[in-house]
All heavy atoms as a GROMACS GRO file, in nm:
protein
  340
    1MET      N    1  13.529   9.999  10.831
    1MET     CA    2  13.420   9.910  10.794
    1MET      C    3  13.345   9.860  10.918
    1MET      O    4  13.226   9.833  10.909
    1MET     CB    5  13.478   9.792  10.717
    1MET     CG    6  13.375   9.716  10.641
    1MET     SD    7  13.306   9.816  10.510
    1MET     CE    8  13.253   9.692  10.399
    2SER      N    9  13.413   9.850  11.031
    2SER     CA   10  13.345   9.803  11.151
    2SER      C   11  13.241   9.905  11.199
    2SER      O   12  13.143   9.868  11.261
    2SER     CB   13  13.445   9.774  11.262
    2SER     OG   14  13.511   9.892  11.300
    3TYR      N   15  13.264  10.033  11.169
    3TYR     CA   16  13.164  10.134  11.205
    3TYR      C   17  13.035  10.112  11.127
    3TYR      O   18  12.926  10.136  11.178
    3TYR     CB   19  13.217  10.275  11.177
    3TYR     CG   20  13.329  10.316  11.269
    3TYR    CD1   21  13.457  10.337  11.220
    3TYR    CD2   22  13.306  10.334  11.404
    3TYR    CE1   23  13.560  10.373  11.304
    3TYR    CE2   24  13.407  10.371  11.490
    3TYR     CZ   25  13.535  10.392  11.440
    3TYR     OH   26  13.636  10.428  11.523
    4LEU      N   27  13.048  10.068  11.005
    4LEU     CA   28  12.929  10.041  10.923
    4LEU      C   29  12.847   9.928  10.985
    4LEU      O   30  12.724   9.938  10.994
    4LEU     CB   31  12.971  10.004  10.781
    4LEU     CG   32  12.858   9.979  10.681
    4LEU    CD1   33  12.776  10.106  10.663
    4LEU    CD2   34  12.916   9.934  10.548
    5TYR      N   35  12.912   9.823  11.028
    5TYR     CA   36  12.842   9.712  11.093
    5TYR      C   37  12.778   9.758  11.225
    5TYR      O   38  12.665   9.720  11.255
    5TYR     CB   39  12.936   9.595  11.120
    5TYR     CG   40  12.981   9.524  10.994
    5TYR    CD1   41  13.115   9.508  10.967
    5TYR    CD2   42  12.889   9.474  10.903
    5TYR    CE1   43  13.157   9.443  10.851
    5TYR    CE2   44  12.929   9.410  10.787
    5TYR     CZ   45  13.064   9.395  10.762
    5TYR     OH   46  13.103   9.332  10.648
    6ALA      N   47  12.849   9.838  11.300
    6ALA     CA   48  12.795   9.888  11.427
    6ALA      C   49  12.672   9.974  11.402
    6ALA      O   50  12.571   9.963  11.473
    6ALA     CB   51  12.900   9.967  11.502
    7ALA      N   52  12.677  10.059  11.300
    7ALA     CA   53  12.562  10.143  11.266
    7ALA      C   54  12.445  10.058  11.220
    7ALA      O   55  12.329  10.086  11.253
    7ALA     CB   56  12.601  10.244  11.159
    8TYR      N   57  12.473   9.954  11.142
    8TYR     CA   58  12.368   9.866  11.093
    8TYR      C   59  12.300   9.794  11.210
    8TYR      O   60  12.177   9.788  11.217
    8TYR     CB   61  12.431   9.764  10.997
    8TYR     CG   62  12.332   9.674  10.928
    8TYR    CD1   63  12.252   9.720  10.825
    8TYR    CD2   64  12.319   9.541  10.966
    8TYR    CE1   65  12.162   9.638  10.761
    8TYR    CE2   66  12.230   9.457  10.904
    8TYR     CZ   67  12.152   9.506  10.802
    8TYR     OH   68  12.062   9.425  10.741
    9ILE      N   69  12.379   9.743  11.303
    9ILE     CA   70  12.323   9.673  11.419
    9ILE      C   71  12.244   9.771  11.506
    9ILE      O   72  12.134   9.739  11.554
    9ILE     CB   73  12.436   9.605  11.498
    9ILE    CG1   74  12.490   9.487  11.417
    9ILE    CG2   75  12.386   9.558  11.634
    9ILE    CD1   76  12.615   9.426  11.474
   10ALA      N   77  12.297   9.891  11.526
   10ALA     CA   78  12.227   9.991  11.608
   10ALA      C   79  12.094  10.028  11.544
   10ALA      O   80  11.992  10.043  11.614
   10ALA     CB   81  12.314  10.114  11.626
   11THR      N   82  12.094  10.043  11.411
   11THR     CA   83  11.970  10.078  11.342
   11THR      C   84  11.864   9.969  11.360
   11THR      O   85  11.748   9.999  11.389
   11THR     CB   86  11.997  10.100  11.192
   11THR    OG1   87  12.094  10.202  11.178
   11THR    CG2   88  11.872  10.140  11.118
   12TRP      N   89  11.903   9.843  11.346
   12TRP     CA   90  11.807   9.734  11.364
   12TRP      C   91  11.760   9.726  11.508
   12TRP      O   92  11.642   9.698  11.534
   12TRP     CB   93  11.867   9.602  11.319
   12TRP     CG   94  11.846   9.581  11.172
   12TRP    CD1   95  11.941   9.589  11.075
   12TRP    CD2   96  11.722   9.553  11.107
   12TRP    NE1   97  11.884   9.567  10.954
   12TRP    CE2   98  11.750   9.545  10.968
   12TRP    CE3   99  11.592   9.536  11.151
   12TRP    CZ2  100  11.649   9.519  10.875
   12TRP    CZ3  101  11.492   9.511  11.057
   12TRP    CH2  102  11.522   9.503  10.921
   13ALA      N  103  11.849   9.751  11.602
   13ALA     CA  104  11.810   9.748  11.743
   13ALA      C  105  11.706   9.856  11.772
   13ALA      O  106  11.608   9.832  11.844
   13ALA     CB  107  11.932   9.765  11.832
   14ILE      N  108  11.726   9.975  11.715
   14ILE     CA  109  11.630  10.083  11.734
   14ILE      C  110  11.496  10.047  11.672
   14ILE      O  111  11.390  10.069  11.732
   14ILE     CB  112  11.686  10.215  11.676
   14ILE    CG1  113  11.802  10.263  11.762
   14ILE    CG2  114  11.578  10.321  11.667
   14ILE    CD1  115  11.883  10.375  11.699
   15HIS      N  116  11.497   9.990  11.552
   15HIS     CA  117  11.372   9.951  11.486
   15HIS      C  118  11.298   9.844  11.567
   15HIS      O  119  11.175   9.851  11.583
   15HIS     CB  120  11.399   9.898  11.345
   15HIS     CG  121  11.420  10.006  11.245
   15HIS    ND1  122  11.544  10.039  11.198
   15HIS    CD2  123  11.333  10.089  11.185
   15HIS    CE1  124  11.533  10.136  11.112
   15HIS    NE2  125  11.405  10.170  11.102
   16ILE      N  126  11.370   9.746  11.618
   16ILE     CA  127  11.306   9.640  11.696
   16ILE      C  128  11.247   9.696  11.825
   16ILE      O  129  11.136   9.660  11.864
   16ILE     CB  130  11.407   9.526  11.722
   16ILE    CG1  131  11.436   9.453  11.592
   16ILE    CG2  132  11.355   9.431  11.827
   16ILE    CD1  133  11.551   9.356  11.599
   17ALA      N  134  11.320   9.786  11.890
   17ALA     CA  135  11.269   9.846  12.013
   17ALA      C  136  11.144   9.929  11.984
   17ALA      O  137  11.048   9.927  12.062
   17ALA     CB  138  11.376   9.934  12.077
   18TYR      N  139  11.144  10.000  11.873
   18TYR     CA  140  11.027  10.081  11.836
   18TYR      C  141  10.907   9.992  11.808
   18TYR      O  142  10.795  10.020  11.854
   18TYR     CB  143  11.061  10.167  11.715
   18TYR     CG  144  10.944  10.250  11.666
   18TYR    CD1  145  10.893  10.353  11.744
   18TYR    CD2  146  10.886  10.224  11.543
   18TYR    CE1  147  10.786  10.428  11.700
   18TYR    CE2  148  10.778  10.300  11.499
   18TYR     CZ  149  10.728  10.402  11.578
   18TYR     OH  150  10.622  10.475  11.534
   19LEU      N  151  10.927   9.884  11.735
   19LEU     CA  152  10.816   9.793  11.706
   19LEU      C  153  10.764   9.726  11.833
   19LEU      O  154  10.643   9.708  11.848
   19LEU     CB  155  10.861   9.686  11.605
   19LEU     CG  156  10.879   9.737  11.463
   19LEU    CD1  157  10.936   9.626  11.375
   19LEU    CD2  158  10.748   9.786  11.406
   20ALA      N  159  10.853   9.693  11.925
   20ALA     CA  160  10.810   9.634  12.052
   20ALA      C  161  10.727   9.734  12.132
   20ALA      O  162  10.625   9.699  12.192
   20ALA     CB  163  10.932   9.590  12.133
   21SER      N  164  10.768   9.861  12.128
   21SER     CA  165  10.692   9.965  12.197
   21SER      C  166  10.553   9.981  12.135
   21SER      O  167  10.454   9.992  12.207
   21SER     CB  168  10.769  10.098  12.189
   21SER     OG  169  10.689  10.204  12.233
   22LEU      N  170  10.546   9.980  12.003
   22LEU     CA  171  10.416   9.990  11.937
   22LEU      C  172  10.327   9.871  11.972
   22LEU      O  173  10.206   9.889  11.997
   22LEU     CB  174  10.434   9.994  11.785
   22LEU     CG  175  10.478  10.125  11.724
   22LEU    CD1  176  10.493  10.110  11.573
   22LEU    CD2  177  10.379  10.236  11.754
   23LEU      N  178  10.384   9.753  11.976
   23LEU     CA  179  10.307   9.635  12.009
   23LEU      C  180  10.252   9.641  12.151
   23LEU      O  181  10.136   9.608  12.175
   23LEU     CB  182  10.393   9.510  11.990
   23LEU     CG  183  10.324   9.376  12.012
   23LEU    CD1  184  10.213   9.358  11.910
   23LEU    CD2  185  10.425   9.264  12.001
   24ARG      N  186  10.336   9.686  12.246
   24ARG     CA  187  10.289   9.700  12.384
   24ARG      C  188  10.175   9.799  12.393
   24ARG      O  189  10.076   9.775  12.461
   24ARG     CB  190  10.404   9.746  12.475
   24ARG     CG  191  10.480   9.635  12.538
   24ARG     CD  192  10.563   9.684  12.655
   24ARG     NE  193  10.635   9.809  12.626
   24ARG     CZ  194  10.759   9.817  12.578
   24ARG    NH1  195  10.825   9.708  12.551
   24ARG    NH2  196  10.816   9.933  12.557
   25ARG      N  197  10.189   9.915  12.325
   25ARG     CA  198  10.082  10.016  12.331
   25ARG      C  199   9.956   9.964  12.264
   25ARG      O  200   9.845   9.992  12.312
   25ARG     CB  201  10.129  10.145  12.265
   25ARG     CG  202  10.224  10.223  12.354
   25ARG     CD  203  10.254  10.358  12.295
   25ARG     NE  204  10.367  10.345  12.203
   25ARG     CZ  205  10.403  10.437  12.116
   25ARG    NH1  206  10.336  10.549  12.105
   25ARG    NH2  207  10.508  10.418  12.038
   26TYR      N  208   9.969   9.889  12.155
   26TYR     CA  209   9.853   9.836  12.086
   26TYR      C  210   9.778   9.736  12.174
   26TYR      O  211   9.655   9.741  12.183
   26TYR     CB  212   9.895   9.770  11.954
   26TYR     CG  213   9.782   9.703  11.882
   26TYR    CD1  214   9.687   9.778  11.813
   26TYR    CD2  215   9.768   9.565  11.883
   26TYR    CE1  216   9.582   9.718  11.748
   26TYR    CE2  217   9.663   9.504  11.818
   26TYR     CZ  218   9.571   9.580  11.751
   26TYR     OH  219   9.466   9.520  11.687
   27THR      N  220   9.852   9.647  12.239
   27THR     CA  221   9.784   9.548  12.324
   27THR      C  222   9.717   9.616  12.443
   27THR      O  223   9.608   9.575  12.483
   27THR     CB  224   9.882   9.440  12.372
   27THR    OG1  225   9.993   9.501  12.436
   27THR    CG2  226   9.931   9.355  12.258
   28ARG      N  227   9.780   9.718  12.499
   28ARG     CA  228   9.718   9.792  12.611
   28ARG      C  229   9.590   9.861  12.563
   28ARG      O  230   9.488   9.861  12.633
   28ARG     CB  231   9.817   9.894  12.666
   28ARG     CG  232   9.769   9.956  12.796
   28ARG     CD  233   9.868  10.058  12.852
   28ARG     NE  234  10.007  10.014  12.839
   28ARG     CZ  235  10.108  10.096  12.808
   28ARG    NH1  236  10.087  10.224  12.786
   28ARG    NH2  237  10.231  10.050  12.800
   29LEU      N  238   9.594   9.919  12.445
   29LEU     CA  239   9.477   9.988  12.391
   29LEU      C  240   9.364   9.889  12.363
   29LEU      O  241   9.248   9.917  12.393
   29LEU     CB  242   9.515  10.062  12.262
   29LEU     CG  243   9.408  10.146  12.196
   29LEU    CD1  244   9.361  10.258  12.288
   29LEU    CD2  245   9.460  10.203  12.066
   30ARG      N  246   9.397   9.772  12.307
   30ARG     CA  247   9.294   9.671  12.282
   30ARG      C  248   9.229   9.627  12.413
   30ARG      O  249   9.108   9.606  12.420
   30ARG     CB  250   9.353   9.548  12.211
   30ARG     CG  251   9.392   9.569  12.068
   30ARG     CD  252   9.276   9.604  11.981
   30ARG     NE  253   9.169   9.508  11.989
   30ARG     CZ  254   9.052   9.522  11.928
   30ARG    NH1  255   9.028   9.627  11.854
   30ARG    NH2  256   8.959   9.431  11.941
   31LYS      N  257   9.309   9.611  12.518
   31LYS     CA  258   9.255   9.570  12.647
   31LYS      C  259   9.160   9.676  12.702
   31LYS      O  260   9.053   9.644  12.753
   31LYS     CB  261   9.369   9.547  12.746
   31LYS     CG  262   9.324   9.485  12.877
   31LYS     CD  263   9.435   9.478  12.979
   31LYS     CE  264   9.548   9.391  12.932
   31LYS     NZ  265   9.653   9.376  13.035
   32GLU      N  266   9.198   9.804  12.688
   32GLU     CA  267   9.110   9.911  12.734
   32GLU      C  268   8.981   9.915  12.654
   32GLU      O  269   8.873   9.936  12.711
   32GLU     CB  270   9.182  10.045  12.726
   32GLU     CG  271   9.286  10.065  12.833
   32GLU     CD  272   9.343  10.206  12.830
   32GLU    OE1  273   9.270  10.298  12.789
   32GLU    OE2  274   9.459  10.222  12.869
   33ILE      N  275   8.989   9.895  12.524
   33ILE     CA  276   8.869   9.895  12.440
   33ILE      C  277   8.776   9.780  12.482
   33ILE      O  278   8.655   9.798  12.494
   33ILE     CB  279   8.906   9.884  12.291
   33ILE    CG1  280   8.970  10.015  12.244
   33ILE    CG2  281   8.785   9.850  12.206
   33ILE    CD1  282   9.030  10.009  12.106
   34ASP      N  283   8.833   9.662  12.504
   34ASP     CA  284   8.752   9.547  12.546
   34ASP      C  285   8.686   9.573  12.682
   34ASP      O  286   8.570   9.536  12.704
   34ASP     CB  287   8.837   9.420  12.552
   34ASP     CG  288   8.878   9.373  12.414
   34ASP    OD1  289   8.814   9.414  12.315
   34ASP    OD2  290   8.976   9.296  12.405
   35GLU      N  291   8.760   9.636  12.774
   35GLU     CA  292   8.702   9.667  12.905
   35GLU      C  293   8.588   9.767  12.892
   35GLU      O  294   8.484   9.753  12.957
   35GLU     CB  295   8.809   9.722  12.998
   35GLU     CG  296   8.908   9.619  13.047
   35GLU     CD  297   9.018   9.681  13.130
   35GLU    OE1  298   9.016   9.804  13.151
   35GLU    OE2  299   9.107   9.605  13.172
   36LEU      N  300   8.604   9.868  12.808
   36LEU     CA  301   8.499   9.966  12.790
   36LEU      C  302   8.377   9.906  12.724
   36LEU      O  303   8.262   9.939  12.759
   36LEU     CB  304   8.549  10.084  12.708
   36LEU     CG  305   8.646  10.177  12.779
   36LEU    CD1  306   8.702  10.279  12.680
   36LEU    CD2  307   8.579  10.247  12.894
   37ARG      N  308   8.395   9.816  12.630
   37ARG     CA  309   8.282   9.751  12.565
   37ARG      C  310   8.209   9.659  12.663
   37ARG      O  311   8.087   9.644  12.656
   37ARG     CB  312   8.328   9.670  12.444
   37ARG     CG  313   8.360   9.755  12.326
   37ARG     CD  314   8.390   9.672  12.204
   37ARG     NE  315   8.415   9.758  12.090
   37ARG     CZ  316   8.483   9.722  11.985
   37ARG    NH1  317   8.534   9.600  11.978
   37ARG    NH2  318   8.502   9.805  11.885
   38GLY      N  319   8.282   9.600  12.753
   38GLY     CA  320   8.220   9.511  12.850
   38GLY      C  321   8.136   9.585  12.951
   38GLY      O  322   8.041   9.531  13.007
   39LYS      N  323   8.166   9.713  12.977
   39LYS     CA  324   8.092   9.790  13.075
   39LYS      C  325   7.962   9.847  13.020
   39LYS      O  326   7.879   9.891  13.095
   39LYS     CB  327   8.179   9.905  13.126
   39LYS     CG  328   8.294   9.859  13.213
   39LYS     CD  329   8.374   9.974  13.265
   39LYS     CE  330   8.489   9.927  13.351
   39LYS     NZ  331   8.570  10.039  13.399
   40GLN      N  332   7.944   9.846  12.889
   40GLN     CA  333   7.823   9.903  12.831
   40GLN      C  334   7.704   9.813  12.846
   40GLN      O  335   7.708   9.697  12.853
   40GLN     CB  336   7.844   9.934  12.682
   40GLN     CG  337   7.936  10.051  12.663
   40GLN     CD  338   7.957  10.080  12.514
   40GLN    OE1  339   7.921   9.999  12.428
   40GLN    NE2  340   8.014  10.193  12.484
   0.00000   0.00000   0.00000
């Protein structure tokens, strides 16, 4: 049963890391878009 808990925790950790990665890429992309719009 402890393997089930470990798998559950690992799955959530992977999901949180993936969402954090998406958020970082999204904020970087928004910053680049704002910079490009400012140069026009």
